[in-house]
C-alpha positions in Angstrom: 12.2 -5.5 -15.3 12.9 -4.9 -19.0 14.1 -1.7 -20.8 13.6 -1.1 -24.6 13.8 1.4 -26.6 10.6 3.4 -27.6 11.5 6.3 -30.0 13.3 8.9 -30.9 12.1 12.7 -30.0 12.9 15.9 -32.3 15.6 17.0 -30.2 17.1 14.0 -30.1 16.0 12.9 -27.1 15.8 9.2 -26.4 12.6 7.6 -25.3 12.1 4.6 -22.9 9.6 2.2 -22.3 10.1 -0.2 -19.1 8.1 -3.1 -18.6 7.6 -4.8 -15.0 5.7 -7.7 -13.9 4.3 -8.8 -10.5 1.6 -10.7 -8.6 -0.6 -11.1 -11.6 -0.3 -7.3 -13.0 1.9 -6.4 -15.9 3.0 -2.9 -16.2 4.7 -0.4 -19.2 6.0 2.7 -18.1 7.3 5.0 -20.7 9.8 7.8 -19.9 7.7 10.3 -21.8 5.6 11.4 -19.1 5.7 8.8 -16.8 3.1 7.6 -19.1 1.8 4.2 -18.4 1.4 3.0 -21.8 -0.6 -0.5 -20.5 -1.3 -2.3 -17.5 -2.2 -5.9 -17.8 -4.7 -7.6 -15.1 -6.4 -11.3 -15.3 -10.1 -11.8 -15.6 -12.5 -14.3 -13.7 -10.7 -17.1 -15.9 -7.0 -16.1 -15.3 -7.1 -14.3 -19.1 -4.9 -11.2 -19.3 -5.8 -8.3 -21.2 -4.5 -4.6 -21.2 -7.2 -2.4 -19.4 -5.4 1.2 -20.3 -6.0 3.4 -23.2 -2.5 4.3 -25.3 -0.5 4.8 -28.2 1.6 2.2 -30.1 4.5 5.0 -30.9 6.1 7.9 -29.5 5.0 10.4 -32.3 0.9 9.9 -31.1 2.0 10.9 -27.8 4.2 14.1 -28.8 1.2 14.8 -30.8 -2.4 14.1 -29.7 -2.3 12.5 -26.4 -5.2 13.6 -24.1 -3.0 12.6 -21.3 -3.3 9.0 -21.7 -2.1 7.0 -18.8 0.1 10.3 -17.8 1.7 11.8 -14.8 0.4 15.7 -14.4 1.8 18.3 -13.0 2.4 20.8 -11.7 -1.4 21.2 -10.8 -4.0 18.8 -11.9 -7.5 19.6 -13.4 -8.2 22.9 -13.9 -6.9 26.7 -12.5 -9.6 29.8 -13.2 -8.3 31.9 -15.5 -4.6 30.8 -15.0 -4.5 32.8 -12.3 -3.5 33.0 -8.8 -2.4 35.0 -5.5 -0.5 33.1 -3.0 1.1 35.6 -0.3 0.6 38.8 -1.9 1.8 38.2 -5.2 -0.3 37.4 -8.2 1.2 34.6 -10.9 -0.5 33.8 -14.2 0.2 29.8 -15.6 0.0 28.6 -18.6 -3.4 29.0 -20.1 -4.4 25.7 -22.5 -8.1 25.0 -22.2 -10.4 27.9 -22.9 -9.7 30.6 -20.5 -8.4 28.3 -18.2 -5.3 26.2 -17.0 -5.4 22.5 -17.1 -3.1 19.9 -15.8 0.0 22.3 -15.3 0.0 23.9 -19.1 0.6 23.2 -22.4 4.1 21.7 -21.7 3.2 19.8 -18.2 4.6 17.0 -16.7 2.9 14.9 -18.8 5.1 15.9 -21.7 8.6 15.7 -20.3 11.1 12.9 -20.0 11.7 11.9 -16.8 15.3 10.4 -15.5 14.0 6.7 -14.4 15.3 4.3 -11.8 14.4 0.5 -11.5 14.8 -1.1 -7.5 13.7 -4.6 -5.7 12.4 -4.0 -2.6 12.0 -7.6 -1.0 9.1 -8.8 -2.9 8.5 -5.6 -5.1 9.5 -4.1 -7.7 9.3 -0.6 -9.3 10.1 2.6 -11.3 11.7 5.5 -9.3 10.6 8.8 -12.0 12.7 12.1 -11.2 12.8 15.6 -12.6 13.2 19.3 -11.5 10.7 21.7 -12.5 12.4 25.1 -12.9 11.5 28.2 -11.1 8.8 29.7 -13.7 7.9 26.4 -15.7 4.5 27.3 -17.1 4.7 30.3 -14.6 4.7 28.4 -11.5 7.0 30.1 -8.7 9.6 27.8 -7.3 12.2 25.1 -8.5 10.2 21.9 -7.8 12.3 18.8 -7.1 9.6 15.9 -7.9 10.4 12.1 -7.5 7.2 9.8 -8.2 7.7 5.8 -7.9 5.8 3.3 -9.5 5.6 0.1 -7.6 4.1 -3.6 -8.0 3.3 -5.2 -5.2 4.0 -9.0 -4.7 -0.4 -9.3 -4.5 -0.6 -7.4 -7.9 -1.0 -3.9 -6.7 0.6 -1.0 -8.4 1.1 1.4 -6.2 1.8 5.8 -6.7 3.6 7.4 -4.3 4.2 11.4 -5.5 6.9 13.5 -3.2 8.3 16.9 -4.1 9.8 19.9 -2.1 10.0 23.4 -3.5 12.7 26.8 -3.2 9.9 29.0 -3.4 5.9 29.0 -1.9 3.6 27.4 -5.0 1.0 25.2 -5.1 1.3 21.5 -6.4 -1.4 18.8 -7.0 0.1 15.7 -8.8 -2.4 12.7 -10.2 -2.6 10.1 -12.6 -4.1 10.1 -15.4 -5.0 6.4 -16.1 -7.8 6.0 -18.7 -9.7 2.8 -17.5 -11.8 -0.1 -19.2 -11.8 -3.2 -17.5 -13.6 -5.1 -20.4 -10.0 -4.5 -22.1 -8.5 -1.5 -24.3 -10.4 -1.2 -27.8 -13.3 -3.3 -26.4 -16.0 -0.4 -26.5 -18.2 1.4 -24.2 -17.4 1.5 -20.2 -21.0 2.5 -19.6 -21.6 -1.0 -18.1 -18.7 -0.5 -15.9 -20.5 -0.1 -12.1 -18.8 2.6 -9.9 -18.7 3.1 -6.3 -17.7 6.7 -5.0 -17.3 7.1 -0.5 -18.5 10.7 -1.4 -21.7 12.7 -0.2 -21.0 15.9 -2.1 -19.3 16.7 -5.3 -17.8 20.5 -6.6 -20.2 21.8 -9.2 -18.9 23.4 -11.7 -19.5 26.5 -13.8 -19.9 26.4 -18.0 -16.0 26.6 -18.0 -15.8 23.4 -15.6 -14.1 25.6 -12.8 -15.6 24.9 -9.5 -18.2 27.7 -8.4 -17.1 26.8 -4.3 -20.4 25.1 -3.5 -20.3 21.3 -2.1 -23.5 20.1 -3.4 -25.1 17.4 -1.9 -25.4 14.2 -4.6 -28.6 12.7 -3.0 -31.4 12.6 -5.8 -29.0 13.6 -8.2 -27.0 11.6 -11.2 -24.1 12.1 -9.2 -25.3 9.5 -6.5 -22.7 6.7 -6.6 -22.6 5.9 -2.8 -23.9 2.4 -4.0 -22.5 0.7 -7.0 -24.4 1.6 -10.1 -23.6 1.3 -14.0 -22.4 4.4 -15.2 -24.1 4.2 -18.0 -27.9 4.6 -15.9 -27.8 8.1 -15.8 -25.3 9.4 -17.8 -27.3 11.2 -20.1 -29.8 12.4 -17.2 -29.6 16.0 -18.7 -28.8 17.4 -15.5 -27.2 20.7 -16.0 -23.9 19.7 -14.6 -23.7 16.6 -17.3 -24.7 19.0 -20.1 -21.7 21.7 -19.2 -19.8 18.8 -18.9 -21.1 16.7 -22.0 -21.4 13.6 -19.1 -19.0 13.3 -15.8 -16.4 15.4 -15.3 -16.3 16.6 -12.0 -14.5 16.3 -8.6 -16.1 14.1 -5.8 -15.7 15.5 -2.3 -14.1 12.4 -0.3 -16.2 11.7 2.7 -13.2 10.8 4.7 -11.1 14.4 3.6 -7.3 14.0 4.1 -5.9 11.2 5.9 -2.7 10.3 7.1 -2.6 7.3 5.3 -4.4 5.9 2.1 -8.1 4.6 2.4 -10.3 2.9 -0.1 -12.7 5.6 -1.9 -13.7 4.1 -5.3 -14.6 0.4 -6.8 -14.6 -0.1 -10.2 -16.0 -3.7 -11.3 -16.8 -4.9 -15.0 -19.4 -7.8 -14.9 -18.5 -9.3 -18.4 -15.0 -10.0 -17.3 -15.3 -9.7 -13.6 -12.5 -7.8 -13.2 -12.5 -5.3 -10.4 -10.2 -1.8 -9.4 -10.6 -0.4 -6.0 -8.1 2.6 -5.6 -7.3 4.0 -2.0 -5.9 7.1 -1.5 -5.0 10.0 1.2 -6.2 12.8 -0.9 -9.6 14.4 -0.3 -10.8 14.6 -3.9 -11.5 12.2 -6.4 -11.8 13.2 -10.0 -14.5 11.3 -11.9 -14.4 11.8 -15.8 -16.3 9.6 -18.1 -14.2 9.8 -21.6 -16.5 12.5 -23.0 -13.7 14.1 -25.3 -12.7 11.3 -26.8 -14.0 11.6 -30.4 -13.1 9.0 -32.4 -9.7 10.5 -34.2 -7.1 9.1 -31.8 -6.4 5.0 -32.6 -5.1 3.5 -30.0 -2.6 0.2 -29.1 -5.7 -2.5 -30.2 -5.9 -0.7 -33.8 -9.3 0.7 -32.9 -10.6 3.8 -32.7 -11.7 5.7 -29.2 -14.6 7.1 -29.1 -16.8 8.7 -26.4 -17.1 6.5 -23.3 -14.8 4.0 -24.6 -12.8 4.4 -21.0 -13.1 6.7 -17.6 -10.7 8.2 -15.2 -10.1 8.2 -11.8 -7.9 11.0 -10.7 -7.0 11.3 -6.9 -6.3 14.8 -6.0 -6.5 18.0 -4.1 -9.7 19.7 -5.3 -9.6 22.1 -9.0 -8.9 25.8 -8.6 -8.0 25.3 -4.7 -5.6 28.2 -5.4 -8.5 30.4 -5.8 -10.8 28.7 -3.3 -9.9 29.5 0.5 -12.5 27.1 1.9 -11.3 23.9 -0.1 -8.2 21.9 1.3 -4.9 23.9 0.8 -2.8 22.7 -2.2 0.2 25.1 -1.2 3.7 23.9 -0.6 6.1 25.9 1.5 10.0 25.7 1.3 11.3 23.3 4.0 8.2 21.1 3.5 7.2 17.7 1.4 4.5 16.7 -0.6 3.5 13.5 0.0 0.3 11.7 -1.2 0.0 7.9 -1.7 -2.4 6.3 -4.6 -3.0 2.4 -4.2 -4.8 0.3 -7.2 -5.9 -2.7 -6.4 -6.8 -5.4 -8.6 -9.3 -8.5 -8.2 -11.6 -10.8 -10.6 
């Protein structure tokens, strides 16, 4: 594990970069936002490539990042109008996505400097990331103590363990916002990638991308990924939900539901390189976002502009807008409880 300076913020705070390698996987993590700046894995010929979108300098992350590689909190995804009522008390959190709150607000966990501690556990290596979110930060109730652990196993898996405790009842939904392109960063479109999601339902949204509350059957729709399917096959099918989101930007209702241990729920494969990503989670939902809002204005680590569909996100999560949807699995955390969830990324070629 190697720590190097990555830049300095306007207030003088230094940002560090950490490099980890294990089991053929190479990972670079920033103290800014817990960002995964790069993740290198081998193809079928053993050639490594970075499969994540990112920037070369801290200035770009501060100024314009669409959550590239970041830790997301306090609440991943959207909360309608930034409002919810908990135990009879109304709360207004930061609105930063039209009329709604997205990914914790304008200065969510992705725009904070985390304390980082490296560790070795047997044949595994990793980083513990810590921060305290003050009572009222971005409007959320309760002081939230957060610990996120990134582990590279001897098999080259990347594991994320999230933990949090609170001083007051609150809502929590932590996730990771890596943009994947298994052919390699700056290699072009992911429309040829094949995706499988173990979900027979998804949550349709309104025009503001807030779930309507319906759990809709994927059968006969572009949202059916129960068998491996090229992302581009139905990407422009003209379904109303796709027109609203400019592609895929929806929560899939995982067949397994909430589980005590992570269960494999998605497989992504690039036929060209042979690289495969398998995702396991204990969470009930998976947000598949097809990079719809990349518009060619951001230049990444490979020196090329990122265009629509140049990467995709697969975010394990509680359902969007759960604080306002009583029928959805609860995302409430109370004093004395510990929020715990795990996501495991397994790579192969």
